[in-house]
SEMARLUM-329738 format. One record per residue: x, y, z of N, C-alpha, C in turn; residue in three letters. Coordinates in steps of 0.05 Angstrom, whole numbers, padded with zeros to 5 digits, always signed. Layout:
XYZXYZXYZAla/...
// end
This chain:
+00992+02612+01566+00974+02605+01544+00950+02590+01554Asp/+00955+02571+01574+00933+02556+01585+00913+02573+01599Asp/+00923+02593+01614+00906+02612+01629+00890+02628+01609Ile/+00903+02637+01587+00889+02653+01567+00868+02637+01553His/+00874+02611+01548+00855+02593+01536+00830+02590+01553Arg/+00835+02584+01579+00813+02581+01597+00797+02607+01601Arg/+00811+02630+01600+00797+02655+01602+00779+02659+01578Arg/+00788+02651+01554+00772+02653+01530+00747+02636+01533Asn/+00750+02611+01543+00728+02593+01546+00707+02604+01565Ile/+00717+02613+01589+00699+02622+01610+00688+02650+01604Ile/+00706+02668+01596+00698+02696+01593+00685+02703+01567Gly/+00701+02700+01545+00691+02708+01518+00666+02692+01510Ser/+00667+02665+01514+00645+02648+01505+00620+02655+01520Phe/+00622+02658+01547+00599+02665+01562+00588+02692+01555Val/+00608+02711+01551+00599+02739+01546+00586+02742+01519Arg/+00597+02728+01499+00588+02734+01471+00566+02715+01461Arg/+00564+02692+01473+00546+02671+01461+00521+02665+01477Lys/+00520+02673+01503+00498+02664+01519+00479+02686+01526Met/+00454+02679+01527+00434+02698+01537+00433+02697+01567Asn/+00416+02713+01580+00417+02716+01609+00412+02689+01623Lys/+00393+02673+01612+00387+02648+01625+00412+02629+01624Arg/+00425+02629+01601+00449+02612+01598+00472+02622+01615Lys/+00472+02648+01619+00492+02659+01638+00491+02645+01665Tyr/+00466+02642+01675+00462+02629+01701+00470+02600+01700Leu/+00465+02586+01678+00473+02558+01675+00504+02557+01675Ile/+00516+02575+01660+00546+02575+01660+00557+02580+01687Ala/+00544+02598+01702+00554+02604+01729+00553+02579+01747Phe/+00531+02564+01744+00528+02539+01760+00550+02520+01753Asp/+00557+02518+01727+00578+02500+01719+00605+02509+01730Leu/+00610+02535+01729+00635+02546+01741+00636+02540+01771Ile/+00613+02543+01784+00612+02538+01813+00619+02509+01818Cys/+00608+02490+01802+00613+02462+01807+00642+02455+01803Phe/+00653+02464+01780+00681+02457+01774+00700+02471+01793Val/+00694+02497+01798+00712+02511+01817+00711+02499+01845Gly/+00687+02490+01853+00684+02479+01880+00701+02454+01882Leu/+00700+02436+01862+00716+02411+01863+00745+02417+01862Leu/+00753+02437+01846+00782+02441+01841+00796+02456+01863Ala/+00781+02475+01876+00796+02493+01893+00786+02495+01922Thr/+00762+02485+01928+00752+02488+01955+00770+02476+01976Ala/+00778+02451+01972+00794+02437+01992+00821+02450+01994Ser/+00832+02461+01971+00858+02474+01972+00857+02499+01990Thr/+00835+02515+01986+00833+02540+02001+00830+02534+02031Ile/+00814+02514+02037+00810+02508+02065+00835+02496+02078Leu/+00850+02480+02063+00873+02467+02074+00897+02485+02075Asp/+00900+02503+02056+00924+02518+02053+00923+02547+02063Gln/+00899+02558+02067+00898+02586+02073+00912+02593+02099His/+00913+02575+02118+00926+02581+02142+00956+02580+02141Gly/+00967+02569+02119+00996+02564+02117+01011+02583+02099Asn/+00996+02598+02082+01009+02613+02061+01026+02637+02072Ile/+01021+02645+02097+01036+02667+02107+01059+02658+02125Phe/+01063+02632+02129+01082+02622+02148+01110+02622+02136Ser/+01130+02620+02154+01158+02620+02144+01164+02594+02129Ser/+01147+02573+02132+01152+02549+02117+01149+02553+02087Ser/+01135+02574+02079+01133+02580+02051+01161+02585+02039Ser/+01179+02597+02054+01206+02601+02044+01220+02575+02040Phe/+01216+02556+02059+01229+02530+02056+01219+02515+02031Ser/+01192+02518+02026+01181+02506+02002+01194+02516+01977Met/+01203+02541+01977+01215+02553+01954+01245+02545+01951Leu/+01255+02530+01970+01283+02522+01969+01301+02545+01976Gly/+01292+02564+01992+01308+02588+01998+01326+02583+02021Ile/+01351+02590+02018+01370+02587+02040+01382+02613+02048Thr/+01376+02635+02034+01388+02661+02041+01371+02683+02031His/+01369+02704+02047+01356+02728+02039+01368+02751+02054Arg/+01377+02772+02040+01392+02793+02053+01375+02808+02074Asp/+01349+02809+02071+01332+02824+02088+01319+02807+02110Leu/+01327+02781+02112+01317+02764+02134+01340+02751+02148Ser/+01334+02739+02171+01355+02725+02186+01355+02696+02178Ile/+01378+02687+02168+01380+02659+02160+01384+02641+02184Asn/+01365+02622+02188+01366+02604+02211+01378+02577+02203Leu/+01386+02574+02178+01397+02549+02169+01375+02529+02161Gly/+01383+02509+02146+01365+02488+02138+01341+02497+02121Gly/+01344+02520+02107+01323+02530+02091+01302+02547+02106Gly/+01307+02551+02132+01288+02567+02148+01300+02595+02152Asp/+01282+02614+02157+01291+02641+02163+01271+02655+02181Cys/+01280+02676+02193+01263+02693+02209+01254+02717+02193Gln/+01228+02719+02189+01218+02741+02172+01221+02767+02187Trp/+01231+02787+02174+01236+02813+02186+01217+02835+02178Thr/+01199+02829+02160+01179+02849+02152+01188+02867+02130Gly/+01169+02877+02114+01176+02895+02092+01177+02923+02101Ala/+01193+02939+02087+01197+02967+02093+01190+02984+02068Glu/+01184+03009+02072+01180+03027+02048+01205+03028+02032Pro/+01202+03032+02006+01226+03033+01989+01244+03056+01998Ile/+01269+03051+01998+01288+03071+02009+01290+03095+01990Ser/+01298+03118+02003+01301+03142+01987+01322+03139+01966Asp/+01343+03124+01972+01365+03121+01953+01356+03105+01929Ser/+01338+03086+01933+01329+03069+01911+01305+03082+01896Ala/+01292+03101+01909+01267+03112+01898+01271+03125+01871Ala/+01294+03138+01867+01297+03154+01842+01300+03136+01818Glu/+01312+03112+01821+01317+03095+01798+01304+03068+01799Asn/+01285+03065+01817+01272+03039+01820+01256+03031+01795Val/+01257+03006+01789+01242+02995+01766+01215+02986+01778Tyr/+01194+03000+01771+01168+02996+01783+01151+02974+01771Gly/+01136+02961+01788+01119+02939+01779+01090+02943+01788Thr/+01071+02940+01770+01043+02942+01776+01031+02914+01780Leu/+01018+02909+01803+01004+02884+01807+00974+02890+01802Leu/+00963+02878+01781+00936+02885+01772+00918+02860+01773Ala/+00893+02865+01780+00873+02843+01780+00845+02854+01781Ser/+00826+02837+01774+00798+02842+01780+00795+02842+01810Tyr/+00775+02858+01821+00772+02859+01850+00769+02831+01863Pro/+00780+02828+01887+00777+02804+01904+00788+02779+01890Ala/+00810+02783+01875+00823+02760+01861+00846+02749+01877Ser/+00848+02756+01902+00871+02746+01918+00894+02765+01919Gly/+00889+02790+01915+00911+02810+01915+00923+02813+01943Met/+00907+02809+01964+00918+02811+01991+00941+02790+01995Arg/+00935+02765+01987+00956+02745+01988+00980+02752+01970Val/+00974+02761+01947+00995+02767+01927+01013+02789+01937Thr/+01002+02811+01947+01020+02832+01956+01036+02825+01981Trp/+01024+02808+01998+01038+02799+02022+01062+02781+02014Gln/+01057+02763+01995+01078+02746+01986+01100+02762+01971Gln/+01091+02782+01955+01111+02798+01940+01127+02815+01959Thr/+01115+02826+01980+01130+02840+02000+01150+02822+02014Ala/+01142+02797+02019+01160+02778+02032+01183+02771+02014Ala/+01178+02769+01988+01199+02763+01969+01220+02786+01967Leu/+01210+02810+01969+01228+02833+01963+01236+02849+01988Thr/+01221+02847+02010+01226+02864+02033+01217+02892+02029Gly/+01201+02897+02008+01191+02924+02001+01161+02925+02004Ile/+01150+02945+02017+01122+02948+02020+01108+02953+01993Gln/+01085+02941+01989+01069+02946+01965+01049+02968+01971Val/+01048+02988+01953+01030+03011+01957+01004+03006+01942Arg/+00984+03020+01951+00957+03017+01940+00951+03041+01921Asp/+00934+03036+01900+00928+03058+01882+00910+03078+01895Asp/+00894+03071+01915+00876+03089+01929+00888+03102+01953Phe/+00899+03086+01971+00906+03096+01997+00933+03112+01996Phe/+00936+03130+02016+00960+03145+02019+00968+03159+01993Ala/+00949+03174+01982+00954+03187+01956+00975+03209+01958Leu/+00983+03217+01982+01004+03236+01985+01032+03224+01980His/+01033+03197+01980+01059+03184+01976+01062+03178+01946Leu/+01086+03180+01936+01090+03173+01907+01085+03143+01903Pro/+01072+03137+01881+01066+03109+01874+01089+03098+01859Lys/+01108+03086+01873+01133+03077+01861+01139+03049+01872Ile/+01157+03035+01858+01166+03009+01868+01147+02987+01861Gly/+01129+02981+01880+01109+02960+01877+01082+02972+01884Leu/+01063+02971+01865+01037+02983+01869+01016+02963+01860Val/+00994+02961+01875+00972+02943+01868+00948+02960+01859Lys/+00933+02949+01840+00910+02963+01829+00889+02944+01820Thr/+00864+02954+01817+00842+02939+01804+00834+02953+01778Gln/+00849+02973+01769+00845+02986+01744+00848+02965+01721Tyr/+00832+02965+01700+00812+02986+01693+00784+02981+01705Pro/+00780+02961+01721+00754+02959+01735+00749+02985+01750His/+00723+02991+01753+00716+03016+01765+00724+03019+01794Tyr/+00733+02997+01807+00743+02999+01834+00772+03008+01835Glu/+00785+03011+01812+00813+03020+01812+00816+03047+01799Gly/+00839+03060+01805+00845+03086+01792+00874+03085+01783Ile/+00880+03101+01763+00908+03103+01752+00921+03126+01767Trp/+00932+03121+01790+00943+03142+01807+00974+03143+01806Ser/+00986+03127+01789+01015+03123+01789+01029+03135+01765Tyr/+01013+03149+01748+01025+03163+01725+01043+03145+01708Gly/+01068+03154+01704+01087+03138+01689+01110+03128+01707Asp/+01103+03124+01733+01124+03116+01752+01131+03087+01750Asn/+01115+03070+01737+01119+03042+01736+01127+03032+01708Leu/+01139+03008+01707+01151+02999+01683+01141+02973+01672Asp/+01128+02957+01688+01118+02931+01679+01094+02922+01695Gln/+01080+02902+01685+01055+02893+01697+01057+02863+01703Val/+01047+02855+01727+01041+02827+01733+01011+02825+01737Ile/+00998+02807+01722+00969+02804+01723+00961+02780+01740Leu/+00943+02784+01758+00933+02763+01775+00905+02755+01767Leu/+00899+02729+01765+00873+02720+01756+00863+02699+01776Ile/+00837+02702+01782+00824+02683+01801+00798+02673+01788Arg/+00791+02648+01792+00766+02637+01782+00743+02655+01791Asn/+00727+02664+01772+00705+02682+01779+00685+02670+01798Pro/+00684+02643+01799+00667+02630+01819+00673+02640+01847Arg/+00698+02645+01852+00706+02655+01879+00711+02685+01879Trp/+00720+02696+01857+00726+02725+01857+00701+02742+01862Ala/+00679+02735+01848+00655+02752+01850+00642+02750+01878Met/+00638+02726+01890+00628+02727+01917+00646+02742+01937Pro/+00673+02739+01933+00691+02753+01951+00689+02783+01946Ser/+00686+02791+01921+00682+02820+01915+00657+02830+01929Tyr/+00635+02815+01927+00611+02824+01940+00614+02826+01970His/+00629+02807+01982+00634+02809+02011+00648+02835+02018Thr/+00668+02842+02003+00683+02866+02008+00666+02891+02006Leu/+00650+02893+01985+00634+02918+01982+00612+02919+02002Ile/+00602+02895+02011+00582+02895+02032+00593+02905+02058Ser/+00619+02899+02063+00631+02908+02088+00635+02938+02089Glu/+00636+02951+02066+00639+02980+02066+00612+02993+02058Ile/+00590+02978+02063+00563+02988+02060+00557+02996+02031Ser/+00569+02982+02012+00564+02987+01983+00570+03016+01977Tyr/+00591+03026+01987+00598+03055+01985+00602+03063+01956Ala/+00592+03087+01950+00597+03099+01923+00613+03125+01925His/+00622+03131+01949+00639+03155+01953+00663+03147+01969Thr/+00685+03161+01965+00709+03156+01981+00705+03160+02010Trp/+00689+03180+02017+00685+03186+02046+00673+03163+02060Glu/+00652+03152+02049+00638+03129+02062+00657+03105+02062Ile/+00670+03100+02040+00688+03077+02038+00710+03078+02059Ala/+00723+03101+02062+00744+03104+02082+00734+03100+02110Tyr/+00710+03110+02116+00699+03107+02142+00694+03078+02149Asp/+00688+03061+02129+00681+03033+02133+00705+03014+02131Glu/+00728+03025+02125+00752+03008+02121+00757+02989+02145Val/+00753+02998+02170+00758+02979+02193+00741+02954+02192Pro/+00719+02954+02176+00702+02931+02175+00711+02910+02155Asn/+00731+02917+02138+00739+02899+02117+00753+02874+02128Val/+00746+02851+02117+00756+02825+02125+00747+02818+02154Phe/+00724+02827+02162+00714+02821+02189+00688+02806+02189Thr/+00672+02807+02168+00645+02796+02169+00636+02787+02141Gln/+00616+02771+02140+00604+02762+02115+00575+02772+02114Arg/+00565+02779+02090+00538+02789+02087+00518+02766+02090Pro/+00493+02773+02095+00472+02752+02095+00469+02740+02067Pro/+00462+02715+02066+00460+02701+02040+00440+02715+02022Leu/+00419+02726+02032+00399+02739+02015+00411+02764+02001Glu/+00430+02777+02015+00443+02800+02002+00460+02792+01978Asp/+00475+02770+01982+00491+02759+01960+00473+02751+01936Trp/+00451+02738+01942+00433+02729+01920+00422+02753+01905Val/+00414+02774+01919+00404+02797+01905+00425+02810+01887Lys/+00449+02814+01899+00471+02826+01883+00479+02809+01860Trp/+00481+02782+01864+00488+02764+01843+00468+02766+01820Arg/+00442+02765+01826+00422+02765+01805+00422+02792+01790Asp/+00429+02813+01804+00429+02840+01791+00455+02845+01776Tyr/+00477+02836+01786+00503+02844+01775+00518+02823+01760Arg/+00509+02798+01761+00526+02776+01750+00534+02780+01721Phe/+00514+02786+01703+00520+02788+01675+00541+02810+01670Ala/+00538+02833+01684+00556+02855+01680+00584+02849+01691Asp/+00585+02836+01715+00611+02830+01727+00626+02809+01713Glu/+00613+02788+01703+00628+02767+01688+00639+02779+01662Ile/+00625+02799+01651+00636+02812+01627+00660+02829+01635Glu/+00658+02844+01657+00680+02861+01666+00704+02844+01674Leu/+00699+02821+01686+00720+02802+01693+00737+02795+01668Trp/+00722+02788+01647+00736+02781+01622+00750+02805+01609Gly/+00736+02828+01609+00748+02851+01597+00772+02862+01611Leu/+00773+02858+01637+00798+02866+01652+00822+02849+01643Cys/+00817+02824+01637+00839+02807+01627+00846+02816+01599Ile/+00825+02820+01582+00830+02829+01554+00847+02855+01555Asp/+00840+02873+01573+00853+02899+01574+00884+02895+01575Phe/+00893+02879+01593+00922+02875+01596+00934+02857+01575Tyr/+00920+02835+01568+00932+02817+01549+00933+02829+01521Met/+00916+02849+01516+00916+02863+01490+00930+02890+01491Glu/+00944+02895+01513+00960+02920+01514+00945+02945+01519Gly/+00921+02943+01532+00906+02967+01539+00881+02971+01522Gly/+00867+02949+01514+00843+02952+01498+00822+02967+01515Ser/+00814+02990+01504+00795+03008+01519+00767+03000+01512Lys/+00755+02985+01530+00728+02974+01526+00706+02993+01533Tyr/+00713+03016+01545+00693+03036+01552+00696+03060+01534Trp/+00676+03078+01535+00676+03102+01519+00688+03126+01535Phe/+00695+03146+01521+00712+03167+01531+00701+03180+01557Gln/+00675+03186+01558+00665+03200+01581+00652+03182+01602Tyr/+00656+03156+01599+00647+03137+01619+00669+03135+01640Asp/+00669+03154+01659+00691+03156+01678+00692+03132+01697Phe/+00670+03118+01702+00670+03095+01719+00677+03069+01704Glu/+00678+03071+01677+00686+03048+01660+00669+03023+01666Arg/+00643+03027+01670+00626+03004+01675+00603+03001+01655Asn/+00601+03019+01636+00581+03015+01615+00552+03019+01623Gly/+00547+03031+01646+00520+03035+01654+00508+03060+01641Gln/+00481+03059+01638+00467+03081+01624+00476+03108+01636Trp/+00480+03128+01618+00474+03129+01589+00496+03117+01571Pro/+00516+03104+01583+00538+03093+01568+00533+03063+01563Phe/+00551+03051+01548+00552+03022+01544+00580+03014+01539Arg/+00585+02988+01540+00612+02978+01534+00615+02973+01504Leu/+00638+02975+01494+00643+02969+01465+00637+02939+01460Arg/+00629+02934+01435+00624+02906+01428+00644+02897+01407Asn/+00643+02871+01400+00663+02860+01382+00662+02870+01354Glu/+00638+02880+01346+00636+02891+01319+00651+02917+01315Thr/+00658+02929+01338+00672+02955+01337+00702+02952+01339Glu/+00712+02928+01337+00741+02923+01337+00753+02935+01312Arg/+00778+02945+01313+00795+02946+01337+00787+02969+01355Pro/+00789+02963+01381+00783+02983+01401+00807+03002+01405Trp/+00802+03027+01413+00825+03045+01418+00841+03035+01442Pro/+00866+03044+01443+00884+03036+01464+00883+03057+01486Gln/+00882+03048+01511+00883+03067+01533+00909+03082+01532Asp/+00908+03109+01533+00932+03125+01530+00952+03120+01552Leu/+00943+03111+01575+00962+03103+01597+00980+03081+01587Asn/+00970+03063+01570+00986+03041+01561+01002+03049+01536Cys/+00998+03072+01526+01014+03083+01504+01037+03099+01514Val/+01032+03116+01534+01053+03135+01542+01065+03129+01570Tyr/+01050+03114+01587+01059+03111+01615+01072+03084+01621Asn/+01062+03063+01609+01072+03036+01616+01064+03017+01594Ile/+01080+02996+01591+01073+02974+01573+01054+02956+01589Asp/+01028+02956+01582+01008+02942+01598+01008+02912+01593Cys/+01021+02902+01573+01022+02873+01569+01037+02860+01592Val/+01025+02842+01607+01038+02831+01632+01063+02815+01626Pro/+01083+02818+01643+01107+02802+01641+01103+02775+01653Lys/+01082+02772+01670+01075+02746+01681+01045+02747+01687Ala/+01032+02723+01684+01004+02720+01692+01003+02699+01714Val/+00992+02707+01737+00993+02691+01761+00965+02680+01767Ile/+00963+02655+01773+00938+02643+01781+00936+02642+01812Ser/+00915+02654+01822+00912+02654+01851+00909+02625+01862Tyr/+00893+02609+01847+00889+02581+01856+00916+02566+01857Glu/+00933+02571+01837+00959+02558+01837+00976+02568+01860Asn/+00975+02594+01865+00992+02606+01885+00987+02596+01913Met/+00962+02589+01920+00957+02579+01947+00957+02548+01948Ile/+00964+02535+01926+00964+02506+01925+00990+02496+01938His/+00988+02473+01952+01011+02463+01967+01035+02455+01950Ser/+01030+02446+01925+01052+02438+01908+01056+02458+01885Thr/+01036+02471+01875+01039+02490+01853+01048+02518+01863Lys/+01043+02524+01888+01048+02550+01899+01077+02560+01895Gly/+01097+02544+01902+01125+02553+01899+01132+02562+01871Pro/+01123+02547+01850+01129+02555+01823+01115+02580+01815Asn/+01091+02585+01826+01076+02609+01819+01091+02633+01832Glu/+01101+02630+01856+01117+02652+01868+01143+02656+01854Leu/+01154+02635+01843+01179+02639+01828+01174+02656+01803Arg/+01150+02654+01792+01144+02671+01768+01145+02700+01776Lys/+01134+02707+01800+01135+02735+01809+01164+02743+01814Ile/+01179+02725+01828+01207+02732+01834+01223+02736+01809Ala/+01218+02719+01788+01234+02721+01763+01230+02748+01749Ala/+01205+02759+01751+01199+02784+01738+01213+02807+01753Val/+01215+02805+01779+01227+02826+01796+01257+02825+01798Leu/+01268+02801+01797+01296+02797+01802+01313+02812+01781Arg/+01334+02825+01792+01352+02839+01774+01344+02867+01766Gly/+01320+02875+01774+01310+02902+01766+01322+02923+01786Lys/+01328+02946+01776+01340+02967+01793+01321+02973+01817Pro/+01333+02974+01841+01318+02980+01865+01304+02957+01877Gly/+01304+02933+01865+01290+02910+01875+01310+02891+01888Met/+01304+02882+01912+01320+02861+01926+01302+02837+01929Thr/+01309+02815+01916+01292+02791+01916+01306+02768+01929Val/+01291+02751+01943+01302+02727+01955+01317+02711+01935Ile/+01340+02701+01943+01357+02684+01925+01348+02655+01928Glu/
// end
């Protein structure tokens, strides 16, 4: 509820009430608050979130897929593709977020919790999208490649103060690709470099109003069970000319048919990236993920 409340304050209020100049003022406020609240956490904790001590923080003393070293420690054995025996009846989970919201950390932690590799909505399209799948849908960076293979959703949210600059960094590393061919060729550059400051400023000034709106609409999409904020033939779902995004006067919006026939899009858990990497809040945030997965067919979760 608190996350939804803050999302309404940051997303809906900014989107519906402010003109372009006030957008920039709001962004500065978000920058200031986000900087105070999360900068030191990211710098202090980012190097530790992948270590085996994370398991000790969770109070874990046993995991079937790892070697128990005693005293709450274990030797991490790595995640494996979901087994053929489990594939037929596995209870699938979709990890969804706005781009650059910390999904890399989330899928790594989820794989560590379950011992199961998380698949991507774009890559390895020849493999069935089952078990654990990550996506940025309905943002235009994501695709619905998993049909009706999945059964529930976990939604990841990150402060847009950090999500949007991180998103820009990622797309700059793939040369702002608009085709799969270019994007795939540039994949080795991902997570290796940062763009010049002037590139970020240009992109921010050009895209901020649209991206803060899409950030909020991606949350609305899942919290409202698939609210379709784009029009039928807007295949990129970004509202650019000759299309536009739906507005509040057109409510109720239609429901995405994927959320009618393929999956219940209302998330079973909402995860805060900032909480997940926090030294004291992190374990409880991971427990939320574990609780959603535990007991589901085909899922093995740390006890």
